C-alpha positions as CSV (number, residue, x, y, z in Angstrom):
1,M,6.6,-2.6,-13.9
2,N,2.9,-2.2,-13.7
3,R,1.5,1.4,-13.2
4,I,-1.9,1.8,-11.5
5,D,-3.9,5.0,-11.2
6,V,-5.2,4.1,-7.7
7,G,-8.0,6.7,-7.6
8,K,-9.4,5.7,-10.9
9,D,-8.7,1.9,-10.9
10,F,-9.5,1.2,-7.2
11,Y,-11.1,4.1,-5.3
12,H,-10.3,7.7,-4.4
13,R,-10.8,7.3,-0.6
14,L,-8.5,4.7,1.0
15,A,-9.7,4.5,4.6
16,N,-10.9,1.0,5.5
17,R,-8.5,-1.7,6.8
18,D,-10.8,-4.6,6.1
19,Q,-14.5,-5.5,5.6
20,R,-15.3,-4.8,9.3
21,Q,-14.1,-1.2,9.2
22,G,-16.3,1.7,8.0
23,D,-18.6,0.5,5.2
24,G,-16.2,-2.3,4.5
25,K,-15.9,-1.4,0.8
26,H,-12.7,-0.6,-1.1
27,N,-10.6,-1.9,1.8
28,A,-6.9,-2.4,2.2
29,T,-7.2,-6.2,2.2
30,Q,-8.9,-6.1,-1.1
31,F,-6.4,-3.7,-2.4
32,R,-3.4,-5.8,-1.3
33,E,-5.0,-9.0,-2.8
34,K,-5.8,-7.2,-6.1
35,Y,-2.4,-5.5,-6.7
36,L,0.2,-6.9,-4.4
37,L,-0.6,-10.6,-4.1
38,G,2.6,-11.5,-6.0
39,L,4.7,-10.0,-3.1
40,D,3.1,-12.1,-0.4
41,N,5.9,-14.6,-0.2
42,T,9.6,-14.5,0.9
43,D,11.0,-15.1,-2.6
44,A,9.5,-11.9,-4.0
45,W,11.6,-9.8,-1.6
46,R,15.0,-11.3,-2.5
47,D,15.9,-8.4,-4.8
48,D,15.1,-4.7,-5.0
49,S,13.6,-4.8,-8.5
50,P,10.5,-2.6,-8.9
51,F,7.2,-4.5,-8.8
52,I,4.5,-1.9,-9.2
53,L,4.0,1.9,-9.4
54,F,1.0,3.5,-7.7
55,D,-0.1,6.9,-9.0
56,F,-1.9,8.8,-6.2
57,E,-2.9,11.8,-8.3
58,N,-6.6,10.9,-8.0
59,V,-6.5,9.7,-4.4
60,K,-8.2,12.1,-2.0
61,I,-7.3,10.5,1.3
62,I,-5.4,7.5,2.8
63,G,-5.9,6.5,6.4
64,P,-3.3,5.0,8.6
65,S,-5.2,1.7,9.0
66,F,-5.4,1.3,5.3
67,A,-1.7,2.1,4.8
68,N,-0.8,-0.4,7.5
69,E,-2.9,-3.2,6.1
70,A,-2.0,-2.5,2.4
71,F,1.7,-1.6,2.8
72,G,2.9,-2.1,6.4
73,Y,1.8,-5.8,6.0
74,F,5.0,-6.4,4.0
75,T,7.3,-5.4,6.9
76,V,7.0,-9.1,7.8
77,Y,9.2,-9.8,4.7
78,A,11.3,-6.7,4.2
79,S,12.7,-3.4,5.5
80,Q,11.0,-0.1,4.7
81,E,13.7,0.7,2.2
82,R,13.2,-2.5,0.3
83,I,9.4,-2.1,0.3
84,L,9.7,1.4,-1.1
85,N,12.0,0.0,-3.9
86,K,9.5,-2.7,-4.8
87,I,6.3,-0.6,-4.3
88,R,6.8,2.8,-5.9
89,F,4.6,5.8,-5.5
90,E,4.1,9.0,-7.5
91,N,2.0,12.1,-7.0
92,L,1.7,11.6,-3.2
93,S,0.8,14.6,-1.1
94,T,3.1,15.3,1.8
95,V,0.5,14.0,4.2
96,Q,-0.1,10.8,2.1
97,K,3.7,10.2,2.0
98,S,4.0,10.7,5.7
99,I,1.2,8.3,6.5
100,I,2.7,5.5,4.4
101,E,6.2,6.0,5.7
102,T,4.9,6.1,9.3
103,E,3.1,2.8,8.8
104,L,6.1,1.2,7.2
105,T,8.3,2.4,10.1
106,A,5.8,1.1,12.7
107,G,5.5,-2.3,11.1
108,Y,2.4,-4.4,10.6
109,S,-0.1,-4.5,13.4
110,R,-3.4,-6.2,13.2
């Protein structure tokens, strides 16, 4: 399982859904394509084996639209529980955890 320090390896402010939102930089579409491309198919979700671990220690903020595009996107393939088994998180604040879980519960909306 790959471990990524999101704040250092990607960016500390996770707010933009795509290139059209905010300044368009460091957006969720880029994040998903960089780290989670291997999960963008039905076969990747056939089991619960962990795929990646995201360390949020150096992340200052995550916005709902970022969380929806980066993680909620996968609700087209799997349940919230299965997603959280494949995509693991550590060092989430209570607010960050709530935002991610809310977007997984709501499902993907573009």
